[in-house]
One Martini backbone bead per residue (centre of mass of N, CA, C, O) as a GRO file, in nm:
protein
  209
    1UNK     BB    1  -6.011   4.386   6.205
    2UNK     BB    2  -6.276   4.368   6.423
    3UNK     BB    3  -6.634   4.459   6.353
    4UNK     BB    4  -6.910   4.469   6.550
    5UNK     BB    5  -7.262   4.468   6.455
    6UNK     BB    6  -7.574   4.575   6.596
    7UNK     BB    7  -7.901   4.488   6.485
    8UNK     BB    8  -8.241   4.608   6.569
    9UNK     BB    9  -8.344   4.547   6.888
   10UNK     BB   10  -8.385   4.473   7.239
   11UNK     BB   11  -8.190   4.237   7.244
   12UNK     BB   12  -7.954   4.457   7.229
   13UNK     BB   13  -8.138   4.711   7.344
   14UNK     BB   14  -8.134   4.645   7.702
   15UNK     BB   15  -8.045   4.872   7.914
   16UNK     BB   16  -8.340   4.943   8.043
   17UNK     BB   17  -8.361   4.622   8.178
   18UNK     BB   18  -8.085   4.665   8.326
   19UNK     BB   19  -7.812   4.697   8.471
   20UNK     BB   20  -7.535   4.850   8.477
   21UNK     BB   21  -7.333   4.663   8.246
   22UNK     BB   22  -7.564   4.421   8.146
   23UNK     BB   23  -7.576   4.448   7.868
   24UNK     BB   24  -7.509   4.317   7.572
   25UNK     BB   25  -7.302   4.529   7.485
   26UNK     BB   26  -7.131   4.538   7.743
   27UNK     BB   27  -7.060   4.236   7.748
   28UNK     BB   28  -6.926   4.226   7.469
   29UNK     BB   29  -6.701   4.437   7.518
   30UNK     BB   30  -6.577   4.259   7.757
   31UNK     BB   31  -6.531   3.983   7.570
   32UNK     BB   32  -6.359   4.083   7.366
   33UNK     BB   33  -6.090   4.116   7.202
   34UNK     BB   34  -5.829   4.276   7.130
   35UNK     BB   35  -5.924   4.497   6.860
   36UNK     BB   36  -6.227   4.473   6.908
   37UNK     BB   37  -6.523   4.608   6.781
   38UNK     BB   38  -6.830   4.773   6.906
   39UNK     BB   39  -7.157   4.826   6.751
   40UNK     BB   40  -7.472   4.989   6.833
   41UNK     BB   41  -7.788   5.011   6.629
   42UNK     BB   42  -7.998   4.922   6.792
   43UNK     BB   43  -8.365   4.955   6.862
   44UNK     BB   44  -8.600   4.994   7.068
   45UNK     BB   45  -8.893   4.886   6.878
   46UNK     BB   46  -8.796   4.786   6.624
   47UNK     BB   47  -8.832   4.687   6.300
   48UNK     BB   48  -8.732   4.550   6.018
   49UNK     BB   49  -8.728   4.818   5.838
   50UNK     BB   50  -8.544   4.982   6.040
   51UNK     BB   51  -8.273   4.852   5.966
   52UNK     BB   52  -8.220   5.016   5.713
   53UNK     BB   53  -8.169   5.277   5.873
   54UNK     BB   54  -7.934   5.172   6.049
   55UNK     BB   55  -7.735   5.118   5.798
   56UNK     BB   56  -7.649   5.421   5.756
   57UNK     BB   57  -7.439   5.372   6.022
   58UNK     BB   58  -7.242   5.188   5.898
   59UNK     BB   59  -6.941   5.094   5.923
   60UNK     BB   60  -6.686   5.051   5.697
   61UNK     BB   61  -6.531   4.822   5.898
   62UNK     BB   62  -6.726   4.601   5.888
   63UNK     BB   63  -6.727   4.240   5.957
   64UNK     BB   64  -6.989   4.203   6.154
   65UNK     BB   65  -7.338   4.111   6.146
   66UNK     BB   66  -7.614   4.138   6.376
   67UNK     BB   67  -7.953   4.002   6.373
   68UNK     BB   68  -8.244   4.130   6.570
   69UNK     BB   69  -8.568   4.057   6.445
   70UNK     BB   70  -8.956   4.045   6.468
   71UNK     BB   71  -9.100   4.076   6.742
   72UNK     BB   72  -9.247   4.351   6.678
   73UNK     BB   73  -9.406   4.245   6.438
   74UNK     BB   74  -9.569   4.045   6.606
   75UNK     BB   75  -9.695   4.248   6.809
   76UNK     BB   76  -9.850   4.420   6.585
   77UNK     BB   77 -10.049   4.139   6.536
   78UNK     BB   78 -10.181   4.033   6.810
   79UNK     BB   79 -10.485   4.119   6.770
   80UNK     BB   80 -10.577   3.872   6.598
   81UNK     BB   81 -10.630   3.671   6.839
   82UNK     BB   82 -10.918   3.842   6.910
   83UNK     BB   83 -11.052   3.769   6.657
   84UNK     BB   84 -11.303   3.669   6.482
   85UNK     BB   85 -11.410   3.335   6.360
   86UNK     BB   86 -11.555   3.072   6.170
   87UNK     BB   87 -11.271   2.922   6.119
   88UNK     BB   88 -10.963   2.784   6.082
   89UNK     BB   89 -10.917   2.868   5.788
   90UNK     BB   90 -10.945   3.173   5.837
   91UNK     BB   91 -10.705   3.195   6.025
   92UNK     BB   92 -10.491   3.087   5.826
   93UNK     BB   93 -10.528   3.312   5.620
   94UNK     BB   94 -10.429   3.540   5.801
   95UNK     BB   95 -10.143   3.416   5.854
   96UNK     BB   96 -10.055   3.404   5.563
   97UNK     BB   97 -10.051   3.709   5.517
   98UNK     BB   98  -9.858   3.783   5.745
   99UNK     BB   99  -9.622   3.609   5.652
  100UNK     BB  100  -9.587   3.730   5.369
  101UNK     BB  101  -9.527   4.020   5.458
  102UNK     BB  102  -9.282   3.954   5.634
  103UNK     BB  103  -9.107   3.824   5.417
  104UNK     BB  104  -9.073   4.075   5.242
  105UNK     BB  105  -8.938   4.252   5.459
  106UNK     BB  106  -8.701   4.063   5.526
  107UNK     BB  107  -8.579   4.048   5.242
  108UNK     BB  108  -8.527   4.350   5.210
  109UNK     BB  109  -8.332   4.373   5.445
  110UNK     BB  110  -8.122   4.158   5.354
  111UNK     BB  111  -8.042   4.290   5.089
  112UNK     BB  112  -7.910   4.534   5.225
  113UNK     BB  113  -7.704   4.387   5.395
  114UNK     BB  114  -7.559   4.233   5.159
  115UNK     BB  115  -7.460   4.510   5.022
  116UNK     BB  116  -7.255   4.566   5.293
  117UNK     BB  117  -7.225   4.259   5.403
  118UNK     BB  118  -7.091   3.930   5.447
  119UNK     BB  119  -7.104   3.881   5.766
  120UNK     BB  120  -7.392   3.700   5.863
  121UNK     BB  121  -7.616   3.715   6.150
  122UNK     BB  122  -7.902   3.539   6.276
  123UNK     BB  123  -8.191   3.580   6.478
  124UNK     BB  124  -8.414   3.451   6.650
  125UNK     BB  125  -8.714   3.427   6.826
  126UNK     BB  126  -8.808   3.408   7.124
  127UNK     BB  127  -9.036   3.141   7.310
  128UNK     BB  128  -8.997   3.172   7.659
  129UNK     BB  129  -9.206   3.373   7.766
  130UNK     BB  130  -9.313   3.498   8.043
  131UNK     BB  131  -9.676   3.489   8.050
  132UNK     BB  132  -9.739   3.384   7.779
  133UNK     BB  133  -9.945   3.281   7.561
  134UNK     BB  134  -9.954   3.004   7.366
  135UNK     BB  135 -10.087   3.129   7.115
  136UNK     BB  136  -9.865   3.346   7.072
  137UNK     BB  137  -9.627   3.146   7.040
  138UNK     BB  138  -9.743   2.998   6.800
  139UNK     BB  139  -9.760   3.245   6.610
  140UNK     BB  140  -9.448   3.299   6.614
  141UNK     BB  141  -9.364   3.061   6.424
  142UNK     BB  142  -9.411   3.211   6.157
  143UNK     BB  143  -9.168   3.403   6.190
  144UNK     BB  144  -8.943   3.190   6.234
  145UNK     BB  145  -8.972   3.050   5.964
  146UNK     BB  146  -8.872   3.289   5.799
  147UNK     BB  147  -8.598   3.336   5.934
  148UNK     BB  148  -8.476   3.058   5.881
  149UNK     BB  149  -8.512   3.050   5.575
  150UNK     BB  150  -8.338   3.308   5.517
  151UNK     BB  151  -8.078   3.214   5.646
  152UNK     BB  152  -8.043   2.963   5.459
  153UNK     BB  153  -8.057   3.107   5.183
  154UNK     BB  154  -7.780   3.291   5.264
  155UNK     BB  155  -7.583   3.136   5.456
  156UNK     BB  156  -7.624   3.199   5.748
  157UNK     BB  157  -7.585   3.250   6.057
  158UNK     BB  158  -7.744   3.098   6.360
  159UNK     BB  159  -7.918   3.226   6.641
  160UNK     BB  160  -8.104   3.034   6.877
  161UNK     BB  161  -8.314   3.176   7.108
  162UNK     BB  162  -8.504   2.938   7.179
  163UNK     BB  163  -8.254   2.770   7.315
  164UNK     BB  164  -8.111   2.988   7.494
  165UNK     BB  165  -8.383   3.141   7.600
  166UNK     BB  166  -8.525   2.891   7.832
  167UNK     BB  167  -8.551   3.083   8.087
  168UNK     BB  168  -8.689   3.299   8.306
  169UNK     BB  169  -8.397   3.425   8.386
  170UNK     BB  170  -8.351   3.542   8.079
  171UNK     BB  171  -8.555   3.762   8.185
  172UNK     BB  172  -8.672   4.054   8.261
  173UNK     BB  173  -8.832   4.213   8.533
  174UNK     BB  174  -8.926   4.467   8.367
  175UNK     BB  175  -8.931   4.282   8.091
  176UNK     BB  176  -9.027   3.970   7.948
  177UNK     BB  177  -8.889   4.037   7.641
  178UNK     BB  178  -8.613   4.080   7.777
  179UNK     BB  179  -8.298   4.054   7.850
  180UNK     BB  180  -8.109   3.957   8.085
  181UNK     BB  181  -7.813   3.908   8.204
  182UNK     BB  182  -7.822   3.606   8.146
  183UNK     BB  183  -7.924   3.623   7.857
  184UNK     BB  184  -7.693   3.803   7.754
  185UNK     BB  185  -7.466   3.605   7.808
  186UNK     BB  186  -7.563   3.388   7.611
  187UNK     BB  187  -7.553   3.562   7.358
  188UNK     BB  188  -7.255   3.642   7.370
  189UNK     BB  189  -7.136   3.360   7.349
  190UNK     BB  190  -7.241   3.319   7.054
  191UNK     BB  191  -7.105   3.554   6.919
  192UNK     BB  192  -6.818   3.463   6.977
  193UNK     BB  193  -6.834   3.194   6.830
  194UNK     BB  194  -6.882   3.309   6.552
  195UNK     BB  195  -6.633   3.493   6.525
  196UNK     BB  196  -6.417   3.259   6.596
  197UNK     BB  197  -6.552   2.994   6.408
  198UNK     BB  198  -6.691   3.090   6.162
  199UNK     BB  199  -6.735   2.997   5.813
  200UNK     BB  200  -6.827   3.223   5.566
  201UNK     BB  201  -6.695   3.051   5.309
  202UNK     BB  202  -6.868   2.771   5.301
  203UNK     BB  203  -7.185   2.802   5.219
  204UNK     BB  204  -7.297   2.762   5.522
  205UNK     BB  205  -7.498   2.693   5.767
  206UNK     BB  206  -7.518   2.761   6.132
  207UNK     BB  207  -7.611   2.650   6.450
  208UNK     BB  208  -7.645   2.847   6.746
  209UNK     BB  209  -7.701   2.701   7.106
   0.00000   0.00000   0.00000
């Protein structure tokens, strides 16, 4: 029996930003085949290290875990974009430190996930957010570089939200950084594809988009 568990942030825990029944979790529960269970442990606002706490409630019969986090870590350092700097090199040094710190936290989180579950799928952070300044989206690429690198390092499946949630209508009118019903539908479609088709024993990553 398959038991899908969602961990991370408001990409999965988006019920507050859409109409009743249209959240990612609700749509996934309606889409899975009979006998497949869905558990949502993700928490709106959580950062990477919070996922370790979420894993304390991981069901023993978990067959697949989907991870979507990192966006809130990026938001937490967004203030750096408004700080003064003497030159571009100084700016790059700041982002090098931010990237290095995030990489350590992400690796720590993945180590814990790997100790509990074999079938792991990682989501990138979407970067077509309506109304966001281009400089902020450019800075986000540092975080996505870490996420993609770590996904490939552990041979995880990857759902690339940058390519999936690429329209303004994929984002909630309540909050532009959360998936709308349409965005949630796209995400659920890829989750189903992974569960139904991905060979986790192949030792290879595969990008779902």
